[in-house]
C-alpha positions as CSV (number, residue, x, y, z in Angstrom):
1,M,48.4,133.0,53.4
2,H,47.0,129.8,53.1
3,N,47.1,129.0,57.0
4,Y,45.7,132.8,57.3
5,L,42.5,131.8,55.0
6,D,41.9,128.6,56.8
7,F,41.9,130.7,59.9
8,F,39.4,133.2,57.9
9,F,37.1,130.4,56.9
10,N,36.8,128.2,59.7
11,H,36.4,131.1,62.5
12,L,34.8,133.7,60.6
13,A,32.8,132.7,57.6
14,K,31.3,130.0,58.9
15,P,29.8,131.9,61.9
16,F,29.2,134.5,60.0
17,I,27.3,132.1,57.2
18,A,25.2,130.3,59.9
19,V,23.8,133.5,61.6
20,C,22.3,134.9,58.3
21,L,20.9,131.9,57.1
22,T,19.1,131.4,60.3
23,L,18.2,135.2,60.3
24,A,16.1,134.4,56.7
25,L,14.4,131.5,57.7
26,C,13.3,133.5,60.8
27,G,12.1,136.2,58.1
28,F,10.2,133.9,55.7
29,G,8.7,132.3,59.1
30,Y,7.7,135.3,60.0
31,V,5.7,136.3,56.6
32,G,3.9,133.1,56.2
33,Y,2.8,133.4,59.9
34,M,1.1,136.7,58.8
35,L,0.0,135.8,55.5
36,I,-1.8,132.8,57.1
37,T,-3.4,134.3,60.4
38,L,-4.4,137.9,58.1
39,P,-8.2,138.0,58.8
40,P,-10.2,138.5,55.1
41,A,-11.4,141.4,53.6
42,Q,-14.5,142.4,54.9
43,H,-17.5,143.7,52.7
44,S,-19.7,146.7,53.1
45,G,-22.2,145.0,50.4
46,T,-23.0,142.3,48.4
47,N,-23.9,142.7,44.8
48,D,-27.7,141.8,44.3
49,I,-29.0,141.1,40.9
50,A,-32.8,141.2,40.9
51,M,-35.2,139.6,38.9
52,I,-38.0,141.4,37.3
53,P,-41.2,139.3,36.7
54,P,-42.1,140.1,32.7
55,P,-45.6,141.9,32.5
56,R,-48.7,139.9,32.0
57,G,-49.3,138.6,29.0
58,I,-52.0,139.6,26.9
59,A,-55.3,137.6,26.0
60,G,-54.7,135.9,23.3
61,G,-51.5,134.1,24.2
62,G,-48.9,136.1,22.8
63,T,-45.5,135.8,25.1
64,A,-43.5,139.0,26.5
65,S,-39.6,138.8,26.6
66,T,-38.9,138.7,30.2
67,T,-36.5,141.2,30.8
68,T,-33.9,140.8,33.2
69,L,-32.7,143.6,35.0
70,T,-29.3,143.5,37.2
71,A,-28.7,146.0,39.9
72,S,-25.1,145.9,40.3
73,L,-24.1,147.8,43.5
74,P,-20.9,149.2,43.9
75,S,-18.7,146.3,45.6
76,P,-16.5,147.9,48.2
77,T,-12.6,147.6,47.5
78,A,-10.6,145.4,50.4
79,T,-8.8,147.7,52.0
80,S,-5.6,145.2,52.2
81,M,-3.1,146.1,54.7
82,P,0.7,146.2,53.8
83,I,2.9,143.9,54.6
84,T,5.9,144.9,55.5
85,A,8.4,141.8,55.9
86,A,10.7,142.2,58.6
87,Q,14.1,142.7,57.6
88,P,17.0,140.4,58.9
89,T,19.2,142.5,61.8
90,P,22.7,142.5,60.4
91,S,24.7,140.7,63.0
92,P,27.8,142.5,64.2
93,I,30.7,140.1,63.0
94,I,32.5,138.9,65.7
95,T,36.1,138.4,65.4
96,I,37.8,135.6,67.3
97,Q,41.5,135.8,68.3
98,P,42.9,133.0,68.6
99,T,43.6,132.3,72.7
100,Q,47.3,131.1,73.6
101,Q,47.9,128.8,75.9
102,A,49.7,129.6,79.1
103,P,52.5,127.6,80.1
104,A,52.0,125.7,82.3
105,T,53.8,126.9,85.7
106,Q,55.6,124.3,87.5
107,P,55.1,124.1,91.1
108,T,57.8,125.8,93.5
109,P,59.4,123.8,95.9
110,T,59.3,124.4,99.1
111,P,62.7,124.4,100.8
112,K,63.1,122.9,104.0
113,P,64.4,124.1,107.1
114,T,68.4,123.1,107.2
115,R,68.6,122.6,111.4
116,I,72.0,123.9,112.1
117,P,73.9,122.2,115.1
118,A,74.0,124.3,118.2
119,T,77.6,125.6,118.8
120,P,78.9,123.8,122.5
121,T,80.1,127.2,124.3
122,P,83.6,126.4,124.6
123,T,84.0,126.4,128.9
124,P,87.0,128.7,129.8
125,I,90.2,126.8,130.8
126,P,91.1,128.6,134.1
127,P,94.8,129.5,133.6
128,Q,97.3,127.3,135.0
129,P,100.0,129.2,137.4
130,S,103.4,128.8,136.1
131,P,105.4,126.2,137.2
132,S,108.3,126.6,139.3
133,P,111.1,125.0,137.6
134,P,111.8,121.8,139.5
135,I,114.4,121.8,141.7
136,Q,117.1,119.2,140.7
137,P,117.5,116.9,143.5
138,G,120.8,117.9,145.2
139,V,123.7,116.2,147.8
140,N,122.5,113.4,149.0
141,G,119.1,113.6,147.3
142,N,118.1,116.4,149.3
143,P,114.5,118.2,148.2
144,W,116.2,121.6,148.3
145,G,118.5,121.3,145.8
146,Y,121.9,122.3,148.0
147,D,124.7,121.2,146.6
148,F,128.7,122.4,146.1
149,N,128.2,124.9,143.3
150,P,128.7,128.5,144.4
151,G,125.7,130.3,144.9
152,T,123.8,131.5,148.1
153,V,125.0,130.1,151.7
154,I,122.6,128.5,154.2
155,T,122.6,130.3,157.4
156,H,119.2,128.9,158.6
157,P,118.8,125.1,157.2
158,P,115.2,123.7,157.3
159,A,114.5,121.3,159.9
160,Q,114.8,118.0,158.2
161,F,118.5,119.0,156.9
162,C,119.7,116.3,158.9
163,Q,117.6,113.5,157.9
164,Y,120.1,113.9,154.4
165,F,122.9,115.2,156.0
166,N,125.2,113.7,158.3
167,C,125.4,116.7,161.3
168,I,127.7,117.0,163.7
169,P,126.2,116.8,167.8
170,S,126.4,120.2,168.5
171,F,124.6,121.2,164.8
172,W,121.9,123.4,165.8
173,Q,124.1,125.2,168.6
174,G,125.9,126.9,165.3
175,N,125.6,130.2,164.3
176,G,127.6,130.4,160.7
177,Y,126.7,128.4,157.7
178,V,126.6,125.0,156.3
179,E,129.5,123.7,155.8
180,E,131.0,120.1,154.8
181,C,134.1,118.9,157.7
182,Q,137.3,116.6,156.6
183,D,135.4,113.8,157.6
184,G,132.3,114.1,156.0
185,T,130.3,115.7,158.3
186,Y,128.3,118.9,158.3
187,S,128.1,121.8,160.6
188,L,126.4,125.1,161.2
189,S,129.5,127.1,162.4
190,G,130.8,127.7,159.0
191,G,132.9,131.3,158.8
192,I,133.7,131.0,162.6
193,Q,137.5,130.4,164.0
194,G,137.2,126.8,165.3
195,S,134.7,125.5,163.0
196,C,135.1,121.4,162.3
197,S,137.7,121.4,164.7
198,F,137.2,118.1,165.8
199,H,135.9,116.6,162.5
200,G,139.4,117.5,160.3
201,G,139.2,121.2,159.7
202,D,137.0,122.8,156.9
203,W,136.5,121.1,153.9
204,R,133.9,123.1,151.8
205,T,130.4,125.1,151.6
206,L,127.3,123.4,151.1
207,Y,125.5,126.3,148.7
208,Q,121.4,126.6,147.8
209,H,120.0,127.7,144.7
210,H,116.5,130.1,144.9
């Protein structure tokens, strides 16, 4: 309640009293100004006093009383103009609402764009051909894997065959399959009667694996 009265006195009563005093002073000043500047009353005539001389004295020296006649003329009454004091115009009561200070707005920081590194496109790797199973070195280290384990007989040996095997002189004239003779030489007449006849007879067949 005390805060409300202080607010009313400081924000409403003081301005209203100041306005009323200002208007009252203006009104009194205006009335004084009208009284000073008002022209004086005009008279239509003046009171004239006529002195009538006494009659001539009678011989013998008598004195006659002097009769004074006063002619009174009616004096016009001064017409006074009615003076109306200016009425002060009531000033409207101004209600001042306390303003609430808006909270300071913090500037929003501008987000910096984040640079995303470009993802490199992976280079497609061409499919690698499936490697053939390595051929185990065969007898005498031949690259074809020829050995004595059961497999397929060799009827058409490669041209470099005799570089790895000890062939008989008539090896390429044979029409059978490759076999080893008893003396360790190789003949292409395997399966034919009389093969390895000059080399101790047949010993074992050479096989290929593919």
